[in-house]
C-alpha positions as CSV (number, residue, x, y, z in Angstrom):
1,M,26.6,-13.2,19.3
2,T,25.7,-15.4,16.4
3,A,23.0,-14.0,14.1
4,T,20.1,-16.3,13.4
5,I,17.3,-16.1,10.8
6,D,13.8,-16.7,12.2
7,S,12.2,-19.5,10.1
8,I,8.6,-18.3,10.3
9,A,7.5,-14.7,10.6
10,T,4.4,-14.0,12.6
11,E,1.7,-12.9,10.3
12,S,0.7,-9.9,12.3
13,T,4.3,-8.5,12.4
14,A,4.9,-8.9,8.7
15,D,1.5,-7.5,7.8
16,L,2.0,-4.4,10.1
17,L,5.4,-3.8,8.5
18,K,3.9,-4.3,5.1
19,G,1.5,-1.5,5.9
20,V,4.5,0.7,6.9
21,L,6.2,0.0,3.5
22,F,3.1,0.3,1.2
23,G,0.6,2.4,3.1
24,G,-2.8,1.5,4.5
25,N,-4.4,0.8,1.1
26,F,-2.3,-2.1,-0.1
27,R,-5.1,-4.1,-1.7
28,Q,-6.4,-1.2,-3.9
29,E,-3.1,0.5,-4.6
30,H,-0.8,-2.4,-5.0
31,G,-2.8,-5.6,-5.2
32,S,-3.5,-5.6,-9.0
33,W,0.1,-5.0,-9.9
34,R,1.3,-7.7,-7.5
35,R,-1.2,-10.2,-9.0
36,L,-0.2,-9.2,-12.6
37,I,3.5,-10.0,-12.1
38,S,2.5,-13.4,-10.5
39,T,0.9,-14.5,-13.8
40,A,2.5,-16.8,-16.4
41,P,3.2,-14.1,-19.1
42,F,5.5,-12.4,-16.6
43,R,7.7,-15.4,-15.8
44,R,11.3,-14.9,-16.5
45,P,12.1,-16.3,-20.0
46,A,15.1,-18.5,-20.6
47,D,17.8,-18.1,-23.4
48,R,16.2,-15.3,-25.3
49,T,18.2,-12.9,-27.5
50,P,18.1,-9.1,-26.8
51,D,15.6,-8.6,-29.6
52,E,13.4,-11.3,-28.4
53,R,13.4,-9.8,-24.9
54,L,12.6,-6.4,-26.3
55,S,9.6,-8.0,-28.2
56,L,8.5,-9.6,-24.9
57,A,8.6,-6.3,-23.1
58,Y,6.2,-4.8,-25.7
59,E,4.0,-7.9,-25.6
60,R,3.8,-7.5,-21.8
61,L,2.9,-3.9,-22.2
62,K,-0.1,-4.9,-24.2
63,I,-1.1,-7.5,-21.6
64,L,-0.7,-4.9,-18.9
65,N,-2.8,-2.4,-20.8
66,S,-5.6,-5.0,-21.3
67,T,-5.9,-5.4,-17.5
68,L,-6.5,-1.7,-16.8
69,D,-9.9,-0.4,-16.1
70,S,-8.8,2.9,-17.6
71,A,-5.5,3.7,-19.2
72,A,-6.3,7.4,-18.9
73,G,-7.1,6.9,-15.2
74,T,-3.7,5.3,-14.6
75,A,-1.9,7.9,-16.6
76,T,-3.3,10.8,-14.5
77,D,-2.9,9.1,-11.1
78,P,0.7,9.6,-9.7
79,R,0.0,7.0,-7.0
80,A,-1.0,4.3,-9.5
81,L,2.0,5.1,-11.7
82,A,4.3,4.8,-8.7
83,A,2.8,1.5,-7.7
84,L,3.1,0.2,-11.3
85,H,6.8,1.0,-11.3
86,E,7.4,-0.4,-7.8
87,W,6.2,-3.9,-8.9
88,I,7.2,-4.3,-12.5
89,G,10.6,-2.7,-12.0
90,P,12.3,-5.8,-10.5
91,V,10.5,-8.1,-13.0
92,D,11.2,-6.5,-16.3
93,P,13.3,-3.3,-16.5
94,A,12.7,-2.9,-20.2
95,L,8.9,-3.1,-19.7
96,T,9.2,-0.6,-16.9
97,T,11.0,1.8,-19.2
98,V,8.5,1.6,-22.1
99,A,5.4,1.6,-19.8
100,G,6.7,4.6,-17.9
101,I,7.2,6.5,-21.1
102,H,3.9,5.6,-22.6
103,Y,1.6,6.1,-19.5
104,N,3.4,9.0,-17.8
105,L,5.4,11.1,-20.2
106,F,3.2,10.5,-23.3
107,L,-0.4,9.9,-22.2
108,G,0.0,11.9,-19.1
109,S,1.2,14.9,-21.0
110,L,-1.6,14.6,-23.6
111,L,-4.2,14.4,-20.8
112,D,-2.7,17.3,-18.9
113,H,-2.7,19.7,-21.9
114,D,-5.6,21.2,-23.9
115,G,-8.4,19.9,-21.7
116,D,-10.9,21.6,-24.1
117,T,-9.5,20.0,-27.2
118,R,-11.3,16.9,-28.5
119,R,-8.2,15.0,-29.5
120,D,-8.9,11.3,-30.3
121,L,-6.7,9.3,-28.0
122,S,-8.3,5.9,-28.6
123,D,-5.2,4.5,-30.5
124,F,-3.0,5.3,-27.6
125,L,-5.4,4.2,-24.9
126,R,-5.8,0.8,-26.7
127,L,-2.2,0.6,-27.7
128,R,-2.8,0.4,-31.4
129,R,-0.1,3.1,-31.3
130,I,2.6,3.2,-28.7
131,G,3.6,6.6,-27.3
132,T,7.1,7.9,-26.7
133,F,8.7,11.1,-25.5
134,L,11.5,13.0,-27.4
135,C,13.1,15.6,-25.2
136,T,16.8,15.3,-24.8
137,E,19.2,15.9,-27.7
138,V,22.7,14.8,-28.3
139,A,24.0,18.2,-27.2
140,H,21.2,18.9,-24.6
141,G,20.4,16.7,-21.7
142,N,19.8,18.4,-18.3
143,D,19.7,21.7,-20.2
144,A,16.6,20.6,-22.1
145,A,15.3,24.2,-22.1
146,A,18.0,24.8,-24.7
147,V,16.9,22.2,-27.2
148,E,17.5,23.2,-30.9
149,T,14.8,21.1,-32.7
150,T,12.5,23.7,-34.2
151,A,8.7,23.8,-34.9
152,T,8.1,26.7,-37.2
153,Y,4.6,27.9,-37.6
154,D,3.5,27.9,-41.3
155,R,0.7,30.4,-41.4
156,A,-0.3,29.5,-45.0
157,R,-0.8,25.8,-44.1
158,D,-1.9,26.5,-40.5
159,G,0.5,24.0,-39.1
160,F,4.1,23.5,-37.9
161,V,7.3,22.3,-39.7
162,L,9.6,20.3,-37.5
163,H,13.3,20.3,-38.3
164,T,16.6,19.1,-36.9
165,P,19.1,21.7,-37.8
166,H,22.3,19.8,-37.1
167,S,23.7,16.6,-35.6
168,G,23.7,17.9,-32.0
169,A,20.0,18.5,-32.2
170,Q,19.1,14.9,-32.9
171,K,16.7,13.5,-30.2
172,F,18.7,11.2,-28.0
173,M,17.5,7.8,-26.7
174,P,13.7,7.8,-27.2
175,N,12.3,4.3,-27.9
176,A,11.3,5.5,-31.4
177,S,11.8,2.4,-33.6
178,P,8.8,0.3,-35.0
179,A,9.6,-2.4,-32.4
180,G,6.5,-3.4,-30.6
181,G,4.2,-1.6,-33.1
182,P,3.7,1.9,-34.6
183,K,5.0,4.7,-32.6
184,T,3.9,8.3,-32.0
185,G,6.0,10.8,-30.2
186,L,5.6,13.9,-28.1
187,V,8.5,16.0,-29.5
188,V,10.0,18.8,-27.4
189,A,10.7,21.6,-29.8
190,R,11.2,25.3,-30.0
191,L,8.1,27.1,-31.3
192,L,9.0,29.8,-33.9
193,A,6.4,32.1,-35.3
194,D,6.8,35.2,-37.4
195,G,10.5,35.2,-36.6
196,A,10.0,35.1,-32.9
197,D,11.1,32.3,-30.5
198,H,8.2,31.6,-28.1
199,G,10.0,28.9,-26.1
200,V,9.8,25.1,-25.9
201,F,6.6,23.2,-26.3
202,L,5.3,19.7,-27.0
203,F,4.2,18.5,-30.4
204,L,2.4,15.3,-31.3
205,V,4.1,13.7,-34.2
206,P,3.6,10.2,-35.8
207,L,7.1,8.6,-36.0
208,T,6.7,5.2,-37.6
209,D,4.2,2.7,-39.0
210,E,4.5,-1.0,-38.4
211,V,7.8,-1.3,-40.2
212,R,9.5,2.0,-41.0
213,P,9.7,5.7,-40.1
214,M,7.2,8.1,-41.5
215,P,8.4,10.4,-44.4
216,G,10.9,13.0,-43.2
217,V,11.5,11.2,-39.9
218,R,14.9,9.5,-39.5
219,V,15.3,6.8,-36.8
220,R,18.6,5.0,-36.0
221,R,19.1,2.5,-33.3
222,L,21.7,3.4,-30.7
223,P,24.4,0.9,-29.6
224,A,23.2,-1.6,-27.0
225,R,23.2,-0.2,-23.5
226,L,23.9,-2.1,-20.2
227,G,21.0,-4.1,-18.9
228,S,17.6,-4.9,-20.3
229,P,17.2,-4.1,-24.0
230,V,15.1,-1.1,-25.1
231,D,15.0,0.3,-28.6
232,H,16.8,3.5,-27.8
233,C,17.3,5.6,-30.9
234,L,18.6,8.8,-32.5
235,T,15.7,10.6,-34.1
236,S,15.7,13.6,-36.4
237,F,13.2,15.5,-38.6
238,D,13.6,16.9,-42.1
239,Q,10.9,19.5,-42.7
240,V,8.1,17.4,-41.2
241,F,4.7,19.1,-41.4
242,V,2.0,18.6,-38.7
243,E,-1.3,20.2,-38.3
244,R,-1.9,23.1,-35.8
245,E,-3.6,20.7,-33.4
246,A,-0.3,18.8,-33.0
247,L,0.8,21.6,-30.5
248,L,-0.1,20.7,-26.9
249,G,-1.2,24.1,-25.9
250,G,-2.8,25.6,-22.9
251,E,-2.5,28.7,-20.7
252,H,1.2,28.6,-21.2
253,G,0.8,29.1,-25.0
254,R,-1.3,28.2,-28.0
255,V,-1.9,29.3,-31.6
256,G,-5.6,30.2,-31.9
257,D,-8.0,30.1,-34.8
258,N,-6.8,33.6,-35.6
259,R,-3.4,32.0,-36.3
260,E,-1.7,34.1,-33.7
261,F,0.4,32.9,-30.8
262,S,-0.8,33.9,-27.3
263,S,0.4,33.0,-23.8
264,A,-0.7,33.9,-20.2
265,M,3.0,33.4,-19.2
266,G,5.6,35.9,-20.1
267,S,8.5,33.7,-19.0
268,R,9.7,31.2,-21.6
269,R,11.1,29.2,-18.8
270,R,7.8,28.8,-17.1
271,R,6.3,27.8,-20.5
272,F,8.9,25.1,-20.7
273,L,8.4,23.8,-17.2
274,T,4.7,23.6,-17.8
275,A,5.2,21.7,-21.0
276,I,7.4,19.1,-19.4
277,G,5.5,19.0,-16.1
278,R,5.1,15.2,-16.2
279,V,8.8,14.8,-15.4
280,T,8.1,15.4,-11.7
281,V,5.8,12.3,-11.7
282,G,8.5,10.6,-13.6
283,K,10.9,11.3,-10.8
284,I,8.4,9.7,-8.3
285,S,8.2,6.7,-10.6
286,M,11.9,6.3,-10.8
287,S,12.1,6.4,-7.0
288,A,9.4,3.7,-6.9
289,C,11.3,1.6,-9.4
290,A,14.5,1.8,-7.4
291,V,12.7,0.9,-4.1
292,G,11.1,-2.2,-5.7
293,A,14.4,-3.3,-7.2
294,A,16.3,-2.8,-4.0
295,R,13.7,-4.8,-2.0
296,A,13.9,-7.7,-4.5
297,T,17.6,-8.0,-4.5
298,L,17.7,-7.8,-0.7
299,A,15.1,-10.5,-0.4
300,V,17.1,-12.8,-2.7
301,A,20.3,-12.1,-0.9
302,V,18.8,-12.9,2.5
303,R,17.3,-16.1,1.2
304,Y,20.4,-17.2,-0.5
305,G,22.5,-16.4,2.5
306,G,20.3,-18.6,4.6
307,H,20.6,-21.7,2.4
308,R,24.2,-21.3,1.1
309,Y,26.2,-23.4,3.6
310,I,29.9,-23.2,4.2
311,S,32.4,-25.0,6.5
312,G,31.9,-24.0,10.1
313,P,34.3,-23.9,13.0
314,R,34.1,-27.6,13.0
315,A,34.3,-29.3,9.6
316,T,31.4,-31.6,10.5
317,Q,29.0,-28.7,11.2
318,P,28.5,-26.5,8.2
319,V,26.8,-23.1,8.8
320,P,24.8,-20.8,6.5
321,V,27.0,-18.0,5.2
322,I,24.6,-15.4,6.7
323,A,25.6,-16.6,10.2
324,H,28.8,-14.6,9.8
325,R,28.8,-11.0,10.9
326,S,30.8,-10.1,7.8
327,H,27.8,-11.3,5.7
328,H,24.7,-10.4,7.7
329,G,26.0,-7.0,8.8
330,P,25.9,-5.4,5.4
331,L,22.4,-7.0,4.8
332,A,21.1,-5.7,8.1
333,E,22.3,-2.2,7.2
334,A,20.8,-2.5,3.7
335,M,17.5,-3.4,5.4
336,A,17.5,-0.2,7.4
337,T,18.3,1.7,4.2
338,V,15.6,0.0,2.2
339,F,12.9,0.9,4.8
340,A,14.2,4.5,4.8
341,M,14.0,4.6,1.0
342,S,10.4,3.3,1.1
343,L,9.3,5.7,3.7
344,L,11.0,8.7,2.0
345,H,9.4,7.7,-1.3
346,R,5.9,7.6,0.3
347,R,6.6,10.9,2.1
348,A,7.5,12.6,-1.2
349,L,4.6,11.1,-3.0
350,D,2.1,12.1,-0.4
351,R,3.3,15.7,-0.4
352,W,3.3,16.0,-4.1
353,E,-0.2,14.6,-4.4
354,A,-1.4,17.1,-1.8
355,Q,0.1,20.0,-3.8
356,A,-0.4,18.8,-7.4
357,G,-3.5,20.8,-8.1
358,T,-2.0,24.1,-7.1
359,D,-0.6,26.8,-9.4
360,P,3.2,26.0,-9.9
361,G,3.9,29.7,-10.4
362,T,2.4,31.0,-7.1
363,A,2.3,28.1,-4.6
364,T,5.2,27.8,-2.2
365,G,4.0,24.5,-1.0
366,R,4.0,23.0,-4.5
367,A,7.6,24.2,-5.1
368,E,8.7,22.6,-1.8
369,A,6.9,19.4,-2.7
370,E,8.5,19.3,-6.1
371,R,11.9,19.9,-4.6
372,L,11.4,17.0,-2.1
373,V,10.4,14.8,-5.0
374,A,13.7,15.7,-6.7
375,V,15.8,15.3,-3.6
376,A,14.2,11.9,-2.8
377,K,14.7,10.7,-6.4
378,G,18.4,11.4,-6.2
379,W,18.9,10.0,-2.7
380,I,16.7,6.9,-3.2
381,T,18.2,5.9,-6.6
382,W,21.8,6.3,-5.3
383,R,21.0,4.3,-2.2
384,A,19.3,1.6,-4.4
385,R,22.4,1.2,-6.4
386,A,24.5,0.8,-3.2
387,V,22.1,-1.8,-1.8
388,I,21.8,-3.7,-5.1
389,V,25.6,-3.8,-5.5
390,E,26.1,-5.0,-1.9
391,C,23.5,-7.7,-2.4
392,R,25.1,-8.8,-5.6
393,E,28.4,-9.1,-3.9
394,R,26.9,-11.1,-1.0
395,C,25.6,-13.6,-3.6
396,G,29.0,-14.0,-5.2
397,A,29.4,-15.2,-8.8
398,Q,25.9,-16.7,-8.8
399,A,24.5,-13.2,-9.0
400,L,26.5,-12.3,-12.0
401,L,24.5,-14.7,-14.1
402,E,21.6,-13.3,-16.0
403,N,19.2,-16.0,-14.9
404,N,19.5,-15.0,-11.3
405,G,18.1,-11.6,-11.9
406,M,20.5,-9.2,-10.2
407,A,22.6,-8.4,-13.2
408,D,19.7,-6.6,-14.9
409,L,18.9,-4.7,-11.7
410,V,22.5,-3.5,-11.3
411,A,22.3,-2.0,-14.7
412,G,18.8,-0.8,-14.2
413,A,19.9,1.2,-11.1
414,E,22.3,3.1,-13.4
415,G,19.4,3.9,-15.7
416,V,17.1,5.4,-13.0
417,I,20.0,7.5,-11.6
418,T,20.1,9.2,-15.0
419,A,16.4,9.2,-16.1
420,E,14.1,12.1,-15.5
421,G,17.0,14.4,-14.6
422,D,20.5,13.2,-13.7
423,N,20.8,12.9,-9.9
424,L,23.7,15.3,-9.6
425,A,22.0,17.9,-11.7
426,I,18.7,17.8,-9.8
427,H,20.5,17.8,-6.4
428,A,22.6,20.8,-7.5
429,K,19.4,22.6,-8.4
430,A,17.9,21.8,-5.0
431,A,21.1,22.8,-3.3
432,A,21.0,26.2,-5.0
433,E,17.4,26.8,-4.0
434,M,18.0,25.7,-0.4
435,L,21.2,27.7,-0.1
436,F,19.2,31.0,-0.4
437,A,16.3,29.9,1.7
438,A,16.1,30.9,5.3
439,P,17.7,28.4,7.7
440,Q,15.1,26.1,9.2
441,T,15.0,25.6,12.9
442,P,14.1,22.1,14.1
443,Q,10.6,22.0,15.7
444,D,11.8,20.5,18.9
445,S,15.2,22.2,19.2
446,T,16.4,23.1,22.6
447,P,17.8,26.5,23.5
448,D,21.1,25.2,24.9
449,A,21.4,22.4,22.2
450,A,23.0,20.2,24.9
451,P,23.8,16.6,24.2
452,G,20.9,14.2,24.8
453,D,20.4,10.5,24.9
454,L,21.4,8.4,21.9
455,G,18.4,6.2,22.6
456,D,16.0,9.2,22.2
457,P,14.7,9.5,18.7
458,R,13.9,13.2,19.2
459,F,17.6,13.8,20.1
460,L,18.7,11.9,17.0
461,G,16.3,14.0,15.0
462,R,17.9,17.2,16.3
463,L,21.3,15.8,15.3
464,H,20.1,15.2,11.8
465,A,18.8,18.8,11.6
466,H,22.1,20.2,12.9
467,V,24.1,18.3,10.3
468,E,21.9,19.8,7.5
469,D,22.2,23.3,8.9
470,L,25.9,22.9,9.4
471,W,26.6,22.1,5.7
472,F,24.4,24.9,4.4
473,A,26.1,27.3,6.8
474,R,29.4,26.2,5.4
475,A,28.2,26.7,1.9
476,R,26.9,30.2,2.6
477,A,30.3,31.1,4.2
478,R,32.2,29.8,1.2
479,M,30.0,31.7,-1.2
480,S,30.4,35.0,0.7
481,G,34.1,34.5,1.0
482,A,34.6,33.6,-2.7
483,R,36.4,36.0,-5.0
484,N,33.8,38.1,-6.8
485,D,34.6,36.8,-10.2
486,G,31.0,36.0,-11.2
487,P,28.1,33.7,-10.2
488,L,29.8,30.5,-11.4
489,D,32.8,31.1,-9.3
490,R,30.7,31.7,-6.2
491,W,28.6,28.7,-6.9
492,N,31.6,26.5,-7.4
493,A,32.9,27.7,-4.0
494,A,29.7,26.7,-2.3
495,S,28.5,23.7,-4.3
496,G,30.5,21.0,-2.4
497,P,29.1,21.7,1.1
498,A,25.7,22.6,-0.4
499,L,25.4,19.2,-2.0
500,R,26.3,17.6,1.3
501,G,23.5,19.7,2.8
502,V,21.0,18.2,0.3
503,E,22.2,14.7,1.3
504,A,21.7,15.6,4.9
505,H,18.2,17.0,4.1
506,A,17.3,13.7,2.5
507,H,18.5,11.8,5.6
508,R,16.6,14.1,7.8
509,Q,13.4,13.6,5.8
510,A,13.8,9.9,5.9
511,A,14.5,9.9,9.6
512,E,11.4,11.9,10.2
513,A,9.3,9.5,8.1
514,Y,10.8,6.7,10.2
515,A,9.8,8.4,13.4
516,D,6.2,8.9,12.1
517,A,6.0,5.3,11.1
518,V,7.2,4.0,14.4
519,A,4.7,6.2,16.3
520,G,1.9,5.0,14.1
521,L,2.4,1.3,15.1
522,P,0.9,-0.3,18.2
523,E,3.2,-1.6,20.9
524,G,4.5,-5.0,20.0
525,P,7.0,-6.9,17.8
526,A,6.3,-4.9,14.7
527,R,7.0,-1.6,16.4
528,D,10.1,-3.1,18.0
529,R,11.5,-4.3,14.6
530,L,10.8,-0.9,13.0
531,A,12.4,1.0,16.0
532,E,15.5,-1.1,15.6
533,L,15.8,-0.2,11.9
534,Q,15.1,3.4,12.7
535,R,17.9,3.6,15.3
536,L,20.4,1.7,13.1
537,F,19.7,4.1,10.2
538,A,19.9,7.2,12.4
539,L,23.0,6.1,14.4
540,R,25.0,5.2,11.2
541,W,24.4,8.7,10.0
542,V,25.3,10.2,13.3
543,D,28.5,8.1,13.3
544,R,29.4,9.4,9.9
545,N,29.1,13.0,11.1
546,S,30.3,12.4,14.7
547,G,33.4,14.7,14.3
548,D,31.3,17.7,13.4
549,L,28.7,16.9,16.0
550,L,31.4,16.6,18.7
551,A,33.1,19.8,17.7
552,A,29.7,21.6,17.9
553,G,29.1,20.3,21.4
554,R,26.1,18.2,20.2
555,L,27.8,14.9,21.2
556,T,30.1,14.1,24.1
557,I,33.3,12.2,23.8
558,D,31.7,9.3,25.6
559,Q,28.8,9.2,23.1
560,V,31.2,9.1,20.2
561,H,33.0,6.2,21.8
562,A,29.7,4.5,22.4
563,L,28.5,4.7,18.8
564,P,30.3,1.6,17.4
565,D,29.0,-0.7,20.1
566,A,25.5,0.7,19.8
567,I,25.5,0.1,16.0
568,E,26.9,-3.4,16.4
569,G,24.1,-4.2,18.9
570,L,21.5,-3.0,16.5
571,I,23.0,-4.9,13.6
572,A,22.6,-8.1,15.6
573,D,19.0,-7.2,16.5
574,V,18.1,-6.6,12.9
575,A,19.9,-9.6,11.5
576,A,18.0,-11.9,13.9
577,H,14.7,-10.9,12.1
578,L,15.7,-10.5,8.5
579,S,13.3,-13.2,7.3
580,T,10.3,-11.4,9.0
581,L,11.4,-8.2,7.4
582,I,11.7,-9.5,3.9
583,E,8.3,-11.2,4.3
584,S,6.9,-7.7,4.7
585,F,8.1,-6.9,1.1
586,A,5.1,-9.1,-0.1
587,L,7.1,-10.3,-3.1
588,P,5.1,-13.1,-4.8
589,E,6.7,-16.6,-4.6
590,E,6.2,-16.9,-8.4
591,V,8.6,-14.0,-8.9
592,L,11.2,-15.2,-6.5
593,A,11.0,-18.7,-8.1
594,D,12.2,-17.1,-11.3
595,W,15.6,-16.5,-9.6
596,P,17.2,-19.9,-8.8
597,I,19.4,-18.6,-6.0
598,A,16.3,-17.5,-4.1
599,G,15.4,-21.1,-3.5
600,A,17.0,-23.7,-1.2
601,D,17.3,-26.0,-4.2
602,Y,19.3,-23.5,-6.2
603,A,22.0,-26.1,-7.1
604,D,19.4,-28.1,-9.0
605,A,19.4,-25.4,-11.7
606,Y,22.9,-26.5,-12.6
607,D,22.2,-30.2,-12.7
608,D,23.1,-32.1,-15.8
609,P,20.7,-34.9,-16.8
610,E,23.3,-36.6,-19.0
611,A,26.1,-36.4,-16.5
612,A,27.9,-39.5,-15.2
613,W,26.4,-39.2,-11.7
614,Q,23.0,-39.5,-13.2
615,T,24.0,-42.8,-14.9
616,A,25.7,-44.0,-11.7
617,A,22.6,-43.2,-9.7
618,G,20.5,-45.3,-12.1
619,T,23.0,-48.1,-12.0
620,E,23.0,-48.1,-8.2
621,G,19.2,-48.3,-8.2
622,E,19.2,-51.4,-10.3
623,R,21.5,-53.3,-8.0
């Protein structure tokens, strides 16, 4: 069967699928960001140096800020922050980085702490000063609770003295230079008072003026990183004094007017987690950024494949490269993955928003929602990298050129995998938590667990649940059978299958979100298209785990043999409607026009106005 690309998508189908991807409140939640990236200041610049592109990112940040009804409202709204990242991520990864830091980590933290403190935030709300966040250190990344920067309370001056004790305690990678304007940072530091270590807190510290660091603050630019330029720096402090109000206090800890430290939390770890609570919203934002970037690259790859012609079976009849199964197959599977990423992102966001107001120390629901956010962030950003790399390959050498947009997004995927908690580290934490939790029984499991119909979504859901349970059962068995040499040895014995269990958990959550979305659509083409994507996503996962499912009696031999043909049939079904599906991404034409290979006239971008053929064409016209 030859795959075809439908030339015009029916509006109702694309709009219904757009609702699946973005939720039912597209105009209010996403419309302003979509309009913003369609405007002239956000068009892709040509031939700019890295420093010029960095300056442009900060210029765009100020334009973005000027469009907000309330910068504080945006900073405290996880849904608004996620939408912001979803749309600007594909357009300007550097802007996405500095905006996420300013609005979420910096402003969000300020607004979350000390609600009764009359701190003047006008400079930050109006971007007269840009906020940054200084957490990780050269020697402390995912173990940020062990940071060694100190903030020692000076009782005589009623303030704190910040100090970097050695090279390994330098703050690593904050955008702390004067680029873009004066910077102020929230510094994660260890609060010392009267010889006691009270744990890690946030401190508001001016870092630079318009041209140089403040006295006692040392800022050095790090070497250039892959992708869009950001002013990542090493930052250190040499006995820098700040007033007592610089501490972002609250119930987790504060120094009162009596100049004594007090806290309602006895655990220093809980104090730390409260102080850096905005990292969870940051994970949601990283997922959103990855989803947006994956959609954009897939849209470009599908469009390019449709107008890139190659020789056909007959030399006189060229065909679009996407007509080949070897080309449209990976893109169809990428489409199923991108929809799964989008649906899992929304599921995690909805659950977190529902639990965000509860007490993190006592609410089980909040802990589970936070874990889902972490699992989703790791799974989505890893899948985004795979999709983006696949799309880059399908566009060949064209996609390696900076002007075609994908090169930045390939590097950007690496950034979101590491930002707000390295994926492997946050999945390992989730694996440890889930390993000791009671095994979950699927809601619609059957007593005999007999094989069902591969066309039944409920049966496929039970298979997803079984794969998850299987890997955690293996992890528990390995842990109990390990030599009792200590907790690290037991964890090392169990971590491999436990991490596979987390991956299976993410797949199950995405598959359930797919099922909910299909059930929510009316009968018709949109539901048919989404059901095809759902089955392709589910069957590919079942195929990957078919050996275990066969051994457990959950699949028959005939079903295992039937899987490849079923998957191939679904690939053909999805490939036939790729243009409808990318229309549901709602990407503005202005943005797609910035990437030459997204247009049918992409070859014109390489035309040479002074070449011989131009002269020859003019001469021919004069004859």
